[in-house]
C-alpha positions in Angstrom: 74.5 -5.4 168.5 73.6 -2.7 165.6 72.1 -3.4 162.8 73.9 -2.3 159.9 72.3 0.2 158.1 75.2 2.2 157.2 77.8 3.2 155.5 78.8 1.5 152.4 79.7 2.3 149.2 77.9 0.1 146.7 79.6 0.5 143.2 76.8 -0.3 140.0 78.2 -1.2 137.1 81.9 -1.0 137.8 83.9 -2.2 134.7 87.2 -2.4 134.4 88.9 -1.3 131.1 90.9 -4.1 129.3 94.4 -1.8 129.1 93.7 -1.2 133.3 93.8 -4.5 133.3 96.6 -5.1 131.1 99.0 -2.3 133.1 98.2 -4.0 136.0 99.2 -7.3 135.0 102.7 -5.8 133.1 103.5 -4.6 136.6 102.9 -7.9 138.9 104.6 -9.1 136.2 108.2 -7.1 137.0 107.1 -7.1 141.2 106.7 -11.4 140.8 109.9 -11.1 138.9 111.5 -9.3 141.1 112.0 -6.4 138.9 110.6 -3.5 141.1 110.6 -4.3 144.9 110.2 -0.7 146.3 106.7 -0.2 147.6 107.2 3.1 147.4 107.3 3.2 143.9 105.2 0.4 142.9 102.5 2.4 145.1 103.5 5.6 142.9 103.2 3.3 139.6 99.6 2.2 141.1 98.6 6.1 141.4 99.7 6.8 138.1 97.8 3.8 136.1 94.7 4.8 138.1 94.7 8.3 137.0 95.5 7.8 133.2 93.1 4.4 133.3 90.5 4.7 135.5 90.1 8.0 137.2 86.7 6.7 138.6 88.6 4.5 141.1 90.9 7.7 142.4 87.6 9.1 143.4 86.2 6.2 144.8 89.6 6.1 147.0 88.4 10.3 148.2 84.8 9.1 149.3 86.8 6.4 151.1 89.3 9.1 152.7 86.0 10.5 154.0 83.6 8.4 155.5 86.9 7.0 157.3 87.6 10.9 158.9 83.7 11.1 159.1 82.2 10.3 162.9 81.5 6.4 161.3 85.2 5.6 161.0 84.8 2.5 158.3 83.6 2.1 155.3 82.6 -1.3 153.3 83.0 -1.3 149.8 80.5 -3.7 147.7 80.5 -4.3 144.0 83.9 -4.3 142.5 84.0 -8.1 142.3 88.3 -7.7 142.2 88.1 -11.2 144.2 87.1 -12.8 140.7 90.7 -12.1 139.2 93.4 -14.9 139.6 95.8 -13.8 142.7 98.2 -11.7 142.0 95.9 -9.6 139.9 93.5 -9.6 142.4 96.3 -8.3 145.2 97.1 -5.4 142.6 93.3 -4.2 142.0 92.8 -3.9 145.9 96.4 -1.8 146.1 95.3 0.2 143.3 92.4 1.5 145.2 94.1 1.3 148.7 97.1 3.7 147.2 94.5 6.6 147.4 94.0 6.7 150.9 97.7 6.8 152.3 101.1 4.9 152.4 101.0 1.2 152.3 103.4 0.0 155.1 105.2 -3.3 155.2 104.5 -6.8 157.2 108.0 -6.7 159.6 108.6 -10.5 158.2 106.7 -10.9 154.8 108.5 -8.2 153.7 104.8 -7.4 152.0 102.4 -4.8 151.9 99.6 -7.7 152.2 98.7 -9.6 154.5 96.9 -13.2 154.5 94.2 -13.4 156.8 93.6 -17.0 157.1 93.6 -19.9 159.2 97.6 -21.8 158.7 99.6 -24.1 159.9 102.6 -23.1 162.2 105.7 -24.6 161.5 107.2 -23.0 164.1 107.3 -22.5 168.4 106.2 -18.9 168.0 102.6 -18.3 169.2 99.8 -17.6 166.0 98.2 -13.9 165.8 94.7 -13.6 165.7 95.2 -13.3 161.7 96.3 -16.6 162.3 93.5 -18.3 163.7 90.0 -19.4 163.2 89.1 -18.5 166.8 87.2 -15.2 167.5 89.4 -12.0 167.9 88.6 -9.8 170.3 88.0 -6.5 169.9 90.9 -4.6 169.5 93.5 -2.3 167.2 95.7 -3.0 164.5 99.7 -2.3 165.2 98.9 -1.6 168.7 102.5 -2.2 169.8 104.0 0.3 167.1 104.9 3.3 168.4 103.0 4.9 165.5 100.1 2.6 164.6 98.9 3.3 160.7 95.4 5.6 160.9 94.2 3.1 158.3 93.8 -0.6 157.9 91.7 -2.5 154.2 90.3 -6.2 154.4 89.4 -7.7 151.1 87.3 -10.5 151.2 88.3 -13.2 148.6 86.5 -16.0 150.1 84.5 -15.6 153.3 83.2 -18.0 156.0 79.7 -19.6 155.6 79.5 -19.2 159.3 80.5 -17.3 161.1 83.6 -14.7 160.5 81.5 -11.6 161.3 83.3 -8.8 161.5 82.3 -6.6 164.5 83.3 -2.8 165.0 82.6 0.1 168.3 83.4 3.3 167.8 86.0 4.7 170.5 84.6 8.0 171.2 81.2 6.4 171.5 83.2 3.4 174.1 85.4 6.4 176.1 81.8 8.8 176.6 80.1 5.6 178.1 82.9 4.5 179.7 82.4 8.2 181.6 78.8 7.7 182.9 80.2 6.0 186.0 82.5 7.3 189.2 84.7 3.7 188.3 84.7 4.4 185.0 86.2 7.9 185.3 88.2 6.1 187.5 89.6 3.2 185.6 89.9 6.3 182.2 92.0 8.9 183.8 94.6 5.5 184.7 93.9 4.7 180.8 95.0 8.1 180.0 97.7 9.3 182.6 99.9 5.7 182.8 102.0 4.1 180.1 100.8 0.5 179.4 103.3 -2.8 177.5 102.3 -3.9 174.1 104.3 -6.8 173.3 105.0 -7.1 169.4 103.4 -10.7 168.3 106.1 -13.3 167.1 104.3 -13.3 164.0 105.7 -10.2 163.0 109.4 -10.5 165.1 110.2 -13.9 164.5 110.1 -16.5 167.2 111.7 -16.0 170.1 112.4 -12.4 170.0 110.4 -9.8 172.2 109.8 -6.1 171.5 108.0 -4.1 174.2 107.1 -0.3 174.0 104.8 1.7 177.0 102.2 4.1 175.8 98.4 5.3 176.8 95.4 3.2 176.3 93.5 6.3 175.7 94.8 9.2 174.2 94.9 12.1 171.3 96.6 10.0 168.4 95.2 6.9 168.5 92.3 7.7 170.4 92.2 4.1 171.8 95.2 1.9 171.8 94.3 -1.8 172.8 95.0 -5.3 172.4 94.5 -7.0 175.4 97.1 -10.5 174.5 99.9 -7.8 174.0 99.5 -6.5 177.4 98.6 -9.4 178.8 102.3 -11.1 177.7 104.2 -8.1 178.7 103.4 -8.5 182.4 104.1 -11.8 182.0 107.9 -11.0 180.7 107.9 -7.9 182.9 105.9 -8.6 186.4 107.4 -5.2 187.7 104.9 -2.9 185.3 102.0 -5.4 186.8 101.1 -2.6 189.3 97.4 -3.2 191.2 96.5 0.3 189.6 97.2 -1.1 185.9 95.8 -4.7 186.4 92.6 -2.7 188.3 91.9 -0.7 185.2 93.0 -3.3 182.7 90.3 -6.2 184.0 87.6 -3.0 184.0 87.8 -2.1 180.7 88.0 -5.4 179.2 84.8 -6.4 181.3 83.1 -3.1 180.3 84.2 -3.9 176.3 82.7 -7.4 176.7 79.1 -5.9 178.4 79.1 -3.1 175.8 75.8 -3.2 173.8 76.8 -0.5 171.1 78.8 -2.6 168.6 77.9 -3.1 164.6 78.4 -6.4 163.3 78.2 -7.6 159.8 79.5 -9.7 157.4 81.4 -9.7 154.4 80.6 -11.8 151.6 82.5 -12.6 148.4 84.7 -9.7 146.9 83.4 -6.8 149.7 86.1 -4.5 151.4 86.1 -2.8 154.5 88.6 0.0 154.9 89.0 1.6 158.6 90.3 4.3 160.8 92.4 2.5 163.0 93.4 5.5 165.2 89.3 6.0 166.1 87.3 2.5 165.7 87.9 -0.9 168.2 87.1 -3.9 165.7 87.3 -7.8 166.3 85.7 -11.0 164.5 83.1 -14.0 165.7 85.2 -17.8 165.4 84.9 -19.6 162.5 85.8 -23.3 160.8 86.8 -23.0 157.8 90.1 -23.4 156.4 89.6 -21.8 153.1 88.4 -18.3 154.6 90.9 -15.6 153.1 90.7 -11.7 153.8 93.9 -9.7 152.1 94.9 -6.7 155.1 97.0 -3.7 154.0 97.9 -1.5 156.2 97.7 2.7 155.6 99.5 5.2 157.0 98.4 9.1 156.3 100.4 12.2 156.1 99.8 15.3 155.8 100.9 15.5 152.0 98.4 12.7 151.2 96.1 15.0 152.8 96.5 18.2 151.0 96.3 16.0 147.7 92.7 14.3 149.1 91.9 18.6 149.7 92.5 19.6 146.8 91.1 16.8 144.6 87.6 17.0 146.8 87.8 20.7 146.2 88.6 19.9 142.5 85.6 17.2 141.8 83.3 18.7 144.7 82.9 15.0 146.2 80.2 15.4 148.5 80.5 12.8 151.7 
Protein backbone atom coordinates (compact mmCIF):
# COMPACT_ATOMS: atom_id res chain seq x y z
CA UNK A 1 0.00 0.00 0.00
CA UNK A 2 1.11 3.59 -0.66
CA UNK A 3 1.01 6.38 1.89
CA UNK A 4 -1.43 9.06 0.80
CA UNK A 5 0.42 12.32 0.25
CA UNK A 6 -1.94 13.85 -2.27
CA UNK A 7 -4.33 14.85 -3.75
CA UNK A 8 -6.09 16.75 -0.96
CA UNK A 9 -7.98 20.04 -1.14
CA UNK A 10 -8.00 21.39 2.42
CA UNK A 11 -10.43 24.29 2.69
CA UNK A 12 -9.29 26.67 5.43
CA UNK A 13 -11.58 29.14 7.18
CA UNK A 14 -14.63 28.18 5.13
CA UNK A 15 -17.87 29.67 6.43
CA UNK A 16 -21.36 29.52 5.00
CA UNK A 17 -23.24 32.83 4.68
CA UNK A 18 -26.56 32.93 6.52
CA UNK A 19 -28.41 33.77 3.28
CA UNK A 20 -26.96 30.68 1.63
CA UNK A 21 -28.11 28.43 4.47
CA UNK A 22 -31.56 30.04 4.32
CA UNK A 23 -31.86 29.31 0.59
CA UNK A 24 -30.74 25.71 1.10
CA UNK A 25 -33.25 25.27 3.94
CA UNK A 26 -36.08 26.58 1.77
CA UNK A 27 -35.10 24.24 -1.04
CA UNK A 28 -34.92 21.25 1.35
CA UNK A 29 -38.39 22.12 2.62
CA UNK A 30 -39.82 22.34 -0.90
CA UNK A 31 -38.36 18.94 -1.76
CA UNK A 32 -39.55 17.30 1.47
CA UNK A 33 -43.08 18.59 0.82
CA UNK A 34 -42.85 17.20 -2.72
CA UNK A 35 -43.34 20.65 -4.21
CA UNK A 36 -40.12 20.14 -6.18
CA UNK A 37 -39.23 16.62 -7.35
CA UNK A 38 -37.45 17.12 -10.68
CA UNK A 39 -33.75 16.51 -9.98
CA UNK A 40 -32.68 18.43 -13.08
CA UNK A 41 -34.56 21.49 -11.81
CA UNK A 42 -33.21 20.97 -8.28
CA UNK A 43 -29.65 20.82 -9.57
CA UNK A 44 -30.15 23.98 -11.61
CA UNK A 45 -31.54 25.73 -8.54
CA UNK A 46 -28.57 24.60 -6.43
CA UNK A 47 -26.09 25.94 -8.98
CA UNK A 48 -27.87 29.29 -9.11
CA UNK A 49 -27.89 29.60 -5.31
CA UNK A 50 -24.16 28.86 -5.16
CA UNK A 51 -23.29 31.29 -7.96
CA UNK A 52 -25.23 34.08 -6.28
CA UNK A 53 -24.42 33.46 -2.63
CA UNK A 54 -21.10 31.63 -2.39
CA UNK A 55 -19.04 31.56 -5.62
CA UNK A 56 -16.09 30.05 -3.75
CA UNK A 57 -17.98 26.75 -3.70
CA UNK A 58 -18.35 26.90 -7.48
CA UNK A 59 -14.61 27.51 -7.82
CA UNK A 60 -13.99 24.49 -5.59
CA UNK A 61 -16.17 22.36 -7.88
CA UNK A 62 -14.07 23.41 -10.86
CA UNK A 63 -10.85 22.51 -9.05
CA UNK A 64 -12.30 19.10 -8.18
CA UNK A 65 -13.11 18.38 -11.84
CA UNK A 66 -9.58 19.37 -12.81
CA UNK A 67 -8.16 16.89 -10.31
CA UNK A 68 -10.55 14.15 -11.45
CA UNK A 69 -9.48 14.57 -15.06
CA UNK A 70 -5.79 14.58 -14.16
CA UNK A 71 -3.58 11.51 -13.97
CA UNK A 72 -4.45 11.09 -10.27
CA UNK A 73 -8.17 10.52 -10.90
CA UNK A 74 -9.47 11.31 -7.41
CA UNK A 75 -9.37 14.05 -4.79
CA UNK A 76 -10.17 14.34 -1.07
CA UNK A 77 -11.85 17.50 0.21
CA UNK A 78 -11.38 18.49 3.83
CA UNK A 79 -12.51 21.42 5.95
CA UNK A 80 -16.05 22.13 4.74
CA UNK A 81 -17.66 20.68 7.92
CA UNK A 82 -21.04 20.12 6.23
CA UNK A 83 -21.50 17.08 8.48
CA UNK A 84 -22.14 19.39 11.44
CA UNK A 85 -25.56 20.28 10.00
CA UNK A 86 -28.56 18.02 10.45
CA UNK A 87 -29.94 16.10 7.52
CA UNK A 88 -31.39 16.95 5.06
CA UNK A 89 -29.52 20.30 5.20
CA UNK A 90 -26.17 18.44 5.12
CA UNK A 91 -27.39 16.52 2.05
CA UNK A 92 -28.12 19.66 0.06
CA UNK A 93 -24.93 21.39 1.14
CA UNK A 94 -23.11 18.36 -0.27
CA UNK A 95 -25.18 18.46 -3.46
CA UNK A 96 -24.57 22.19 -3.83
CA UNK A 97 -20.89 21.36 -4.35
CA UNK A 98 -21.41 18.20 -6.40
CA UNK A 99 -23.82 20.07 -8.71
CA UNK A 100 -20.80 21.75 -10.35
CA UNK A 101 -19.23 18.46 -11.42
CA UNK A 102 -21.90 17.32 -13.86
CA UNK A 103 -25.41 15.86 -13.90
CA UNK A 104 -26.76 13.84 -10.97
CA UNK A 105 -28.11 10.38 -11.70
CA UNK A 106 -30.92 8.74 -9.74
CA UNK A 107 -30.48 5.48 -7.85
CA UNK A 108 -33.12 3.23 -9.40
CA UNK A 109 -35.28 2.12 -6.47
CA UNK A 110 -34.87 5.10 -4.16
CA UNK A 111 -35.65 7.75 -6.82
CA UNK A 112 -33.07 9.86 -5.03
CA UNK A 113 -29.65 11.06 -6.14
CA UNK A 114 -28.14 10.40 -2.69
CA UNK A 115 -27.57 6.82 -1.57
CA UNK A 116 -26.79 6.09 2.08
CA UNK A 117 -23.71 3.88 2.29
CA UNK A 118 -24.35 2.22 5.64
CA UNK A 119 -25.02 -1.27 7.04
CA UNK A 120 -28.74 -1.92 6.98
CA UNK A 121 -31.18 -4.74 7.73
CA UNK A 122 -32.70 -6.24 4.61
CA UNK A 123 -36.44 -6.67 4.64
CA UNK A 124 -36.70 -9.00 1.64
CA UNK A 125 -34.80 -11.86 0.09
CA UNK A 126 -32.60 -9.88 -2.25
CA UNK A 127 -28.83 -10.06 -2.05
CA UNK A 128 -27.26 -6.96 -0.44
CA UNK A 129 -24.81 -4.81 -2.36
CA UNK A 130 -21.44 -3.54 -1.07
CA UNK A 131 -22.90 -0.27 0.19
CA UNK A 132 -25.34 -2.12 2.50
CA UNK A 133 -22.72 -4.24 4.26
CA UNK A 134 -19.87 -3.82 6.73
CA UNK A 135 -17.72 -6.43 4.96
CA UNK A 136 -14.78 -5.73 2.68
CA UNK A 137 -15.73 -4.25 -0.69
CA UNK A 138 -13.32 -5.64 -3.32
CA UNK A 139 -11.94 -3.31 -5.97
CA UNK A 140 -14.54 -2.33 -8.55
CA UNK A 141 -16.05 0.64 -10.38
CA UNK A 142 -19.49 2.05 -9.65
CA UNK A 143 -22.31 1.16 -12.05
CA UNK A 144 -20.25 -1.44 -13.92
CA UNK A 145 -23.64 -2.92 -14.86
CA UNK A 146 -24.81 0.24 -16.67
CA UNK A 147 -24.29 0.60 -20.42
CA UNK A 148 -22.67 3.95 -19.66
CA UNK A 149 -21.28 4.09 -16.12
CA UNK A 150 -21.20 7.58 -14.60
CA UNK A 151 -17.90 9.41 -15.03
CA UNK A 152 -17.70 10.57 -11.42
CA UNK A 153 -18.98 9.72 -7.98
CA UNK A 154 -18.58 11.32 -4.57
CA UNK A 155 -18.64 10.03 -0.99
CA UNK A 156 -19.34 12.34 1.95
CA UNK A 157 -18.48 10.99 5.40
CA UNK A 158 -21.21 11.96 7.85
CA UNK A 159 -19.84 9.45 10.39
CA UNK A 160 -16.76 7.36 9.75
CA UNK A 161 -15.87 4.05 11.39
CA UNK A 162 -13.45 4.19 14.30
CA UNK A 163 -11.67 1.11 13.03
CA UNK A 164 -11.59 -0.17 9.47
CA UNK A 165 -13.70 1.18 6.62
CA UNK A 166 -10.60 2.53 4.87
CA UNK A 167 -10.86 3.52 1.22
CA UNK A 168 -8.62 1.82 -1.35
CA UNK A 169 -7.79 3.31 -4.74
CA UNK A 170 -6.05 1.80 -7.78
CA UNK A 171 -5.39 3.82 -10.91
CA UNK A 172 -6.53 1.74 -13.87
CA UNK A 173 -3.87 2.98 -16.25
CA UNK A 174 -1.07 1.90 -13.90
CA UNK A 175 -2.77 -1.45 -13.36
CA UNK A 176 -3.05 -2.09 -17.10
CA UNK A 177 0.58 -1.14 -17.69
CA UNK A 178 1.68 -3.55 -14.98
CA UNK A 179 -0.45 -6.27 -16.52
CA UNK A 180 1.49 -5.89 -19.78
CA UNK A 181 4.79 -6.80 -18.12
CA UNK A 182 4.30 -10.56 -18.65
CA UNK A 183 3.17 -12.74 -21.54
CA UNK A 184 0.27 -14.12 -19.47
CA UNK A 185 -0.72 -10.58 -18.58
CA UNK A 186 -0.72 -9.56 -22.24
CA UNK A 187 -2.86 -12.59 -23.10
CA UNK A 188 -5.27 -11.77 -20.26
CA UNK A 189 -5.50 -8.13 -21.35
CA UNK A 190 -6.28 -9.16 -24.93
CA UNK A 191 -9.25 -11.25 -23.75
CA UNK A 192 -10.46 -8.48 -21.41
CA UNK A 193 -10.42 -6.04 -24.36
CA UNK A 194 -11.76 -8.25 -27.16
CA UNK A 195 -14.46 -10.28 -25.42
CA UNK A 196 -17.66 -9.07 -23.81
CA UNK A 197 -18.27 -10.09 -20.20
CA UNK A 198 -21.71 -10.21 -18.56
CA UNK A 199 -22.56 -7.80 -15.73
CA UNK A 200 -25.70 -8.42 -13.69
CA UNK A 201 -27.51 -5.47 -12.13
CA UNK A 202 -27.62 -5.98 -8.33
CA UNK A 203 -31.11 -6.61 -7.01
CA UNK A 204 -30.74 -3.55 -4.74
CA UNK A 205 -31.17 -1.45 -7.88
CA UNK A 206 -33.75 -3.49 -9.81
CA UNK A 207 -35.78 -5.15 -7.05
CA UNK A 208 -35.95 -8.69 -5.72
CA UNK A 209 -36.54 -11.43 -8.26
CA UNK A 210 -35.51 -9.27 -11.23
CA UNK A 211 -32.34 -9.68 -13.21
CA UNK A 212 -30.88 -7.41 -15.86
CA UNK A 213 -27.59 -8.22 -17.58
CA UNK A 214 -25.43 -6.21 -19.96
CA UNK A 215 -22.46 -7.36 -22.03
CA UNK A 216 -19.29 -5.25 -22.23
CA UNK A 217 -15.50 -5.62 -22.28
CA UNK A 218 -13.63 -5.17 -19.00
CA UNK A 219 -10.95 -2.98 -20.60
CA UNK A 220 -11.89 -0.38 -23.22
CA UNK A 221 -11.43 3.29 -24.07
CA UNK A 222 -14.38 4.60 -22.06
CA UNK A 223 -14.57 3.58 -19.36
CA UNK A 224 -10.93 2.57 -19.29
CA UNK A 225 -11.87 -0.25 -16.95
CA UNK A 226 -15.23 -1.85 -16.06
CA UNK A 227 -15.00 -4.37 -13.28
CA UNK A 228 -17.12 -5.79 -10.49
CA UNK A 229 -16.41 -9.46 -9.88
CA UNK A 230 -19.60 -10.42 -8.04
CA UNK A 231 -21.86 -9.18 -10.85
CA UNK A 232 -19.87 -11.12 -13.45
CA UNK A 233 -19.94 -14.32 -11.38
CA UNK A 234 -23.69 -13.93 -10.79
CA UNK A 235 -24.19 -13.60 -14.55
CA UNK A 236 -22.21 -16.76 -15.21
CA UNK A 237 -24.53 -18.65 -12.84
CA UNK A 238 -27.58 -17.41 -14.73
CA UNK A 239 -26.05 -17.92 -18.17
CA UNK A 240 -23.43 -20.70 -17.92
CA UNK A 241 -22.96 -20.68 -21.68
CA UNK A 242 -21.19 -17.31 -21.27
CA UNK A 243 -18.64 -18.85 -18.90
CA UNK A 244 -16.26 -19.92 -21.67
CA UNK A 245 -12.80 -21.25 -20.80
CA UNK A 246 -11.16 -18.09 -22.15
CA UNK A 247 -13.36 -15.77 -20.08
CA UNK A 248 -12.95 -17.86 -16.92
CA UNK A 249 -9.17 -18.00 -17.29
CA UNK A 250 -8.82 -14.26 -17.96
CA UNK A 251 -11.17 -13.35 -15.12
CA UNK A 252 -9.33 -15.59 -12.67
CA UNK A 253 -5.92 -14.27 -13.73
CA UNK A 254 -7.11 -10.66 -13.48
CA UNK A 255 -8.65 -11.22 -10.04
CA UNK A 256 -5.42 -12.73 -8.70
CA UNK A 257 -3.38 -9.94 -10.28
CA UNK A 258 -5.50 -7.26 -8.60
CA UNK A 259 -5.27 -8.96 -5.21
CA UNK A 260 -1.48 -9.12 -5.37
CA UNK A 261 -1.06 -5.69 -6.94
CA UNK A 262 1.10 -3.58 -4.62
CA UNK A 263 0.51 -0.10 -6.01
CA UNK A 264 -2.70 0.51 -4.05
CA UNK A 265 -3.47 3.76 -2.24
CA UNK A 266 -5.23 3.42 1.11
CA UNK A 267 -6.65 6.24 3.23
CA UNK A 268 -9.33 6.87 5.82
CA UNK A 269 -12.07 9.45 5.53
CA UNK A 270 -12.79 11.23 8.80
CA UNK A 271 -16.08 12.90 9.72
CA UNK A 272 -16.83 15.68 7.25
CA UNK A 273 -14.37 14.55 4.58
CA UNK A 274 -15.43 14.03 0.99
CA UNK A 275 -13.76 12.07 -1.77
CA UNK A 276 -14.56 12.47 -5.45
CA UNK A 277 -13.45 9.80 -7.91
CA UNK A 278 -13.13 9.50 -11.69
CA UNK A 279 -15.11 6.29 -12.10
CA UNK A 280 -13.74 5.69 -15.60
CA UNK A 281 -10.08 5.80 -14.56
CA UNK A 282 -9.99 4.39 -11.03
CA UNK A 283 -10.93 1.19 -9.21
CA UNK A 284 -12.02 1.66 -5.62
CA UNK A 285 -12.73 -0.57 -2.66
CA UNK A 286 -13.09 -0.57 1.12
CA UNK A 287 -11.74 -2.53 4.06
CA UNK A 288 -14.16 -4.22 6.45
CA UNK A 289 -15.43 -2.47 9.58
CA UNK A 290 -17.72 -3.21 12.53
CA UNK A 291 -19.77 -0.14 13.31
CA UNK A 292 -23.46 -0.02 12.45
CA UNK A 293 -23.72 3.77 12.50
CA UNK A 294 -21.01 4.40 9.89
CA UNK A 295 -22.63 6.62 7.26
CA UNK A 296 -21.33 7.92 3.95
CA UNK A 297 -23.48 9.67 1.33
CA UNK A 298 -22.86 8.71 -2.27
CA UNK A 299 -23.76 10.71 -5.35
CA UNK A 300 -23.12 9.62 -8.93
CA UNK A 301 -22.48 12.20 -11.60
CA UNK A 302 -22.54 12.11 -15.39
CA UNK A 303 -20.22 14.51 -17.19
CA UNK A 304 -21.50 15.84 -20.50
CA UNK A 305 -19.97 18.01 -23.20
CA UNK A 306 -21.98 21.07 -22.16
CA UNK A 307 -20.66 20.84 -18.60
CA UNK A 308 -17.11 20.36 -19.92
CA UNK A 309 -17.34 23.48 -22.07
CA UNK A 310 -18.76 25.45 -19.15
CA UNK A 311 -15.90 24.39 -16.92
CA UNK A 312 -13.29 25.26 -19.56
CA UNK A 313 -14.79 28.74 -19.96
CA UNK A 314 -14.79 29.30 -16.21
CA UNK A 315 -11.21 28.05 -16.00
CA UNK A 316 -10.10 30.66 -18.52
CA UNK A 317 -12.10 33.36 -16.83
CA UNK A 318 -10.83 32.67 -13.30
CA UNK A 319 -7.39 31.33 -14.32
CA UNK A 320 -7.73 28.48 -11.85
CA UNK A 321 -4.53 26.43 -11.76
CA UNK A 322 -4.86 22.75 -10.94
